[in-house]
C-alpha positions, 0 to 999 in steps of 0.5 A, spaced: 371 568 312 376 562 313 373 556 316 376 552 322 374 545 325 377 543 332 378 536 334 379 536 341 382 529 344 383 527 351 380 529 358 375 534 360 380 539 362 383 539 355 376 540 352 375 547 356 382 549 353 379 547 346 372 551 348 376 557 350 380 557 343 374 556 339 371 563 342 378 566 341 377 564 333 370 566 333 372 573 336 378 573 330 372 572 325 373 565 323 367 561 322 367 555 326 365 548 322 364 541 325 366 538 318 373 537 317 372 536 309 369 544 309 375 547 313 380 551 311 384 550 317 384 543 322 386 544 329 387 537 333 387 539 340 391 533 343 392 529 349 399 527 351 398 523 357 400 516 356 402 512 350 395 510 348 393 517 348 399 519 344 397 514 339 390 517 338 393 524 337 398 522 332 392 518 328 388 524 328 393 528 326 395 524 320 387 523 318 386 530 318 393 531 313 389 527 308 384 533 307 390 537 306 392 532 300 385 531 297 381 537 300 379 544 302 384 544 308 390 549 307 393 548 314 394 543 320 395 546 327 396 541 333 395 544 340 394 541 347 399 537 351 402 533 345 404 540 342 406 542 349 410 536 351 414 535 344 414 542 341 418 542 335 419 534 334 411 534 332 413 539 326 419 535 324 416 528 325 410 530 321 411 535 316 404 535 314 403 539 320 404 547 319 404 549 326 405 547 333 402 551 339 404 550 346 399 551 352 402 558 353 400 560 346 393 558 346 391 566 346 395 567 340 391 561 336 387 566 331 393 569 329 397 563 328 391 559 324 391 565 320 398 566 318 398 558 317 393 559 312 396 564 308 402 560 308 407 563 313 406 557 319 410 558 325 411 554 332 409 558 338 410 556 345 409 561 351 410 560 358 405 555 361 403 560 366 401 564 360 395 559 359 388 563 361 384 559 366 378 564 365 375 567 359 369 566 354 368 559 351 364 556 345 361 549 348 363 543 344 358 538 347 351 538 349 349 545 351 346 543 357 352 540 360 359 544 361 365 543 365 368 548 370 376 548 370 378 551 377 385 549 376 391 547 372 397 543 373 399 539 379 403 539 385 402 531 386 408 529 382 406 521 382 412 518 379 408 515 373 405 521 371 408 527 366 402 532 367 407 536 372 412 537 366 407 538 361 402 543 365 407 545 371 405 547 378 398 547 380 394 554 379 388 555 382 382 560 380 379 564 385 372 562 388 369 569 385 372 567 378 369 560 378 363 562 380 362 568 375 364 563 370 359 558 372 353 563 373 355 565 365 354 558 363 348 557 367 345 563 363 347 560 357 343 554 358 347 549 362 344 545 367 349 540 369 356 543 371 362 538 372 368 541 376 374 539 374 382 540 375 388 535 376 386 534 383 380 538 385 381 537 392 387 541 392 384 547 389 385 553 393 391 551 397 396 555 392 392 562 393 389 561 400 393 557 404 388 551 405 383 547 400 377 551 398 373 546 394 368 545 399 367 552 400 367 553 392 361 548 391 357 551 396 357 557 392 356 554 386 350 551 389 347 558 390 346 559 382 339 558 381 339 555 374 344 549 375 340 543 377 346 538 378 353 539 380 358 534 380 366 533 382 371 529 378 378 527 380 378 528 388 384 525 391 383 520 397 388 523 402 385 530 401 377 528 402 375 532 408 369 531 413 367 538 411 367 536 403 363 530 405 358 534 409 358 539 404 356 533 398 351 530 403 347 536 405 347 540 398 341 538 394 344 540 387 351 536 389 350 529 386 352 524 390 357 521 386 365 521 388 370 520 383 377 518 387 382 515 383 386 510 388 390 507 382 392 502 387 391 499 394 398 496 396 402 500 401 409 499 397 406 500 390 403 507 392 409 509 396 413 507 389 408 511 386 409 517 391 402 517 393 399 516 400 395 510 404 394 503 403 389 498 403 387 499 410 386 506 410 383 506 403 378 501 406 376 506 412 376 512 407 371 508 403 367 506 409 367 513 411 364 516 405 358 510 404 356 512 412 356 519 411 353 519 404 348 514 403 346 511 396 353 514 394 356 512 387 363 511 388 368 511 381 375 509 382 381 508 377 386 503 378 393 501 374 396 494 373 403 492 372 406 498 375 414 496 376 415 491 381 408 489 382 408 482 384 402 477 384 401 478 391 400 485 391 396 484 385 392 479 388 391 485 394 388 489 389 383 484 386 381 482 393 380 490 395 376 491 388 372 484 390 370 487 397 369 494 396 364 493 390 365 500 387 359 502 382 364 505 377 371 503 376 376 503 370 382 499 370 389 501 366 395 498 364 401 502 367 404 506 361 412 507 362 412 515 360 419 518 358 421 523 363 418 520 369 421 517 375 417 510 374 420 509 367 427 508 370 425 503 376 427 496 375 423 490 375 418 493 369 412 488 368 411 484 361 406 487 357 402 481 357 402 480 364 399 488 365 394 486 360 392 480 363 391 483 370 387 489 367 382 484 364 381 480 371 379 487 374 375 489 369 371 482 368 370 482 376 368 489 375 363 487 370 360 482 375 359 487 380 356 493 376 351 488 373 349 486 380 349 493 383 344 495 377 340 489 378 338 492 385 336 498 381 330 494 377 323 497 380 326 503 382 325 510 380 331 515 378 332 522 375 334 522 368 337 528 364 335 527 357 341 527 352 338 524 346 333 520 341 336 513 339 333 512 332 335 505 331 332 502 338 326 508 338 327 510 345 330 516 349 337 516 352 340 520 358 344 519 364 342 518 372 346 522 377 350 516 378 353 517 371 358 522 369 358 523 361 363 519 357 366 515 362 359 512 365 353 508 363 347 511 360 339 509 361 335 508 355 327 509 356 321 509 353 316 515 353 309 515 351 309 523 349 315 527 346 320 530 350 325 535 350 332 534 350 336 537 356 330 536 360 330 532 367 325 527 367 323 521 372 324 514 369 322 507 372 328 502 371 326 495 368 332 492 366 339 492 365 344 491 359 351 490 363 353 497 365 347 501 362 340 501 364 333 500 361 326 504 363 320 507 362 318 514 363 313 515 369 
């Protein structure tokens, strides 16, 4: 029996694709191993969204190639967005790669890997629409947390983004399909479900003629074994009163909104092919906070978009200072080939981009620390994720923290606990973005 190791990079949506491919490989009688050194074949499931992600993917591919030279590995396969975006260029530029697999050929992963191991490698690129959106999965992370991908592709066509070219038009799953998978995940032991898509607020418009996210969330809340349900990637111009009311009223929906605003200046947003301005976005943030008390708001911004003036950047910085987001990420603009923004005049110097990004993140660290200090002395529910042997305490996440992107809480306990359980913790102190506490 051949052994296969999967290294998955990038976003949760890509992770779901990887988990589905792992299930297909198991069905094809491969043994799944987490150790690259033990594998007959290594699959690098790549992200190709921005330059930094491409660099990470190439670094991982080259590291895996060392196992072909000096280890057990007989085949190196590249899948995911980089494979879809650059296709045969991958095997031509990196000859150590034996097969490049576009997203539309994920269903053939078993035969492709077997052929590559046996010395008959080939590249394969199916139609983007051939990518299955449902199917069995082998979860790659914690067994009690899983992502539910409700759609793939995107119709927004932001001028800086290559995702529509890589993934195609938005394709939603039916409500019934999403709920059936969520039930299966819950039966597998999943307690926290995280709903994802390129734009979750657009979910359903392609098959129902109207957005159906709020309806889907209400149906998911009926699944008894689920405890927390979290939604990522909600777009500001599509957040409806129905969605806000649903999040406010449903107990299982954590009071957490992830809204990638990207900028607040009206002219920059228009150049990005996005809607709104500082005034309308400020009103949205105020409306969310009014309707959902104690909500945690996460957003992302881009600095150095082509033509961004010092005045426009200052408008963004002032907005961050005024609205005081609980969670915030900031990234420098990456000029991606085959995007409209890459052809725009007045591209910004890299140093200026970085300086502006660092200013935003320094400001956010102060805001986040102040908000965390306000939590000292309060109690919170915590999902236990593990034990830190170095500092001798448990760690986990609160409802206000999404995995990978947000902080953690480290806490002492006077008795052994079970990883994956929910407990109550009193917050005693902070370390920047993280919390310190003790079991109640």
